[in-house]
C-alpha positions, 0 to 999 in steps of 0.5 A, spaced: 499 500 499 504 505 502 510 503 496 503 503 491 500 511 493 508 512 491 508 510 486 504 515 483 503 523 482 499 523 487 499 528 494 497 524 499 504 519 498 506 528 501 502 526 507 504 520 508 511 522 508 509 527 512 506 522 517 510 517 518 516 522 518 512 524 526 510 518 528 518 515 528 519 522 532 514 522 537 517 520 543 524 524 541 519 530 540 517 528 548 522 526 552 529 529 547 535 526 547 541 529 548 546 531 542 551 526 541 559 529 541 562 529 534 567 525 532 571 533 530 576 536 532 573 542 530 568 546 533 563 549 528 558 542 531 558 545 537 557 552 535 550 549 532 548 547 537 550 553 540 545 557 536 539 553 540 542 554 547 543 547 546 536 546 548 533 539 547 526 539 544 529 546 539 534 540 537 531 535 536 525 540 531 530 542 528 534 535 525 527 531 524 526 538 519 533 538 516 531 530 514 526 531 511 526 536 508 534 533 506 529 527 503 526 532 498 531 535 496 533 527 495 528 525 491 529 531 486 536 530 485 535 523 484 530 526 479 534 531 476 538 526 473 534 522 471 535 515 476 528 516 478 521 518 476 519 526 477 514 527 481 515 521 486 516 522 493 519 516 494 526 517 495 523 522 500 519 516 506 525 511 503 530 516 507 526 519 512 525 512 513 532 509 514 534 517 519 529 515 524 529 507 524 534 507 529 532 511 536 539 514 536 539 517 531 531 522 533 536 528 535 541 533 532 547 529 530 555 531 525 551 527 520 544 530 520 548 536 518 554 531 514 548 530 509 546 536 507 553 538 506 554 531 501 548 533 498 551 539 495 557 536 494 552 530 490 548 535 485 555 539 483 559 531 481 553 528 477 553 534 472 560 532 471 559 526 466 560 530 458 563 536 460 569 538 456 571 542 462 566 540 468 572 546 473 568 550 477 563 543 479 569 538 481 573 545 484 565 547 488 564 539 489 570 538 493 570 545 497 563 540 499 566 534 501 572 539 505 567 543 509 563 536 511 570 534 514 569 540 519 564 536 521 565 529 521 572 527 521 570 519 517 567 523 512 575 524 508 575 517 506 570 521 501 575 523 499 577 517 494 569 516 491 571 523 488 576 519 484 572 513 484 567 519 480 574 520 474 574 513 474 567 512 472 567 518 468 573 516 464 576 524 466 583 524 467 586 531 464 591 532 470 587 539 471 581 535 474 584 533 478 589 538 480 582 542 481 579 537 486 587 537 491 586 544 491 578 545 492 578 540 497 585 542 500 582 550 501 579 550 506 584 547 510 589 553 508 584 557 512 585 553 517 591 553 518 592 561 516 587 563 521 590 558 527 597 559 526 595 567 526 593 566 534 599 562 534 596 556 536 595 551 529 601 547 534 595 544 539 589 545 533 593 539 530 594 535 535 587 534 536 586 533 530 591 527 531 587 526 538 581 524 533 583 519 528 587 516 533 580 516 537 577 511 532 574 505 534 572 498 533 564 498 532 561 496 538 557 489 537 554 489 543 547 490 538 540 488 542 535 482 538 529 486 537 535 492 533 538 486 530 530 483 527 531 491 524 537 490 521 536 483 518 530 486 515 534 492 512 539 489 509 536 483 505 533 490 502 539 493 501 542 486 498 536 484 494 535 492 490 543 492 489 543 486 485 537 487 482 541 494 481 546 491 477 543 487 474 537 492 471 543 497 470 545 493 463 538 494 459 540 503 461 543 508 458 551 509 459 549 516 463 545 513 468 549 507 468 555 511 470 551 514 475 548 508 479 555 506 478 558 511 483 552 511 488 554 504 489 561 507 491 559 512 495 555 506 498 561 501 499 567 506 501 561 507 507 562 502 510 569 502 513 565 509 517 561 504 519 566 499 522 570 505 526 563 508 529 565 505 536 560 507 540 556 512 535 555 506 531 548 509 528 550 515 529 556 514 523 552 508 519 548 514 517 553 517 511 552 511 508 543 513 508 543 517 502 546 511 496 543 507 500 536 511 499 537 511 491 538 504 491 533 501 495 528 506 491 530 505 484 529 497 486 522 498 489 520 503 482 522 497 479 518 492 482 513 488 477 512 484 483 510 487 487 506 484 494 510 481 498 514 488 497 510 492 499 507 487 505 515 487 508 515 494 507 509 497 510 510 492 516 518 494 517 516 502 518 509 500 522 515 496 527 519 502 527 515 507 529 513 501 535 518 500 538 519 508 538 513 508 541 512 501 546 520 500 547 518 496 553 514 491 550 
């Protein structure tokens, strides 16, 4: 029923999106969770928290609105690049579900802000294909990625994603690679000049070193109720990825390359999750953008929809149930 509604152009899909989001975030709106710490050695995440006075309810409302806005922005992005049909909000629902599936995610955390910058990165980077001189897009996307590392230090790994994208798009011009490095390093050059001017750059460099060395292996102590949700989500992602790999041979080259880029994005998110320590679910959220793109395309291409729709609807109801009745 839910997927079928979202595969139409009915305005009901936006009402269902709002209702689903409110139900998923209802416990956090009633009992707000504190914002978790950031892996970043820079104070910008704490500065954003200070703008709301670090008030739990305000941070929760802001986080919920950002997740909804990011879901809608991702939907528009996928439609613009022909990775999903227009006038369809299914990616927004899938993104909200993935970004809200665990109770620890129902707060303002660094990955929500990181994902917003990664969406801007994708908006620019996916425009590289078949452009003769995509220098502005390369510089702008590298700049967005660099700023994302200010909020979440683990975003450094996605520099490899840009290089994988150059390989996929067959962009071997040395100028593009140099512009990529310049765009990524420019914010850090300004950061170094600022801290050098105030004579505390050695302390800042030490904080960066501490942030990298403090990354811990994922905490594997996972409750059974969480394992159930993980198994279902993993089943969906595996089926969608395998199905997408088979369908890509039927698509035009531009769409094939963009989805291949999304698969690389998903794969490079795995190390972030594995070295997340106790922040496993929050850090694991860096994979939700590519997972949403892959899952949404899988759902919209399904011909035999009934059983997949039953499983998806049960998963959404299960997520809502364990938030409203966590003790049962």
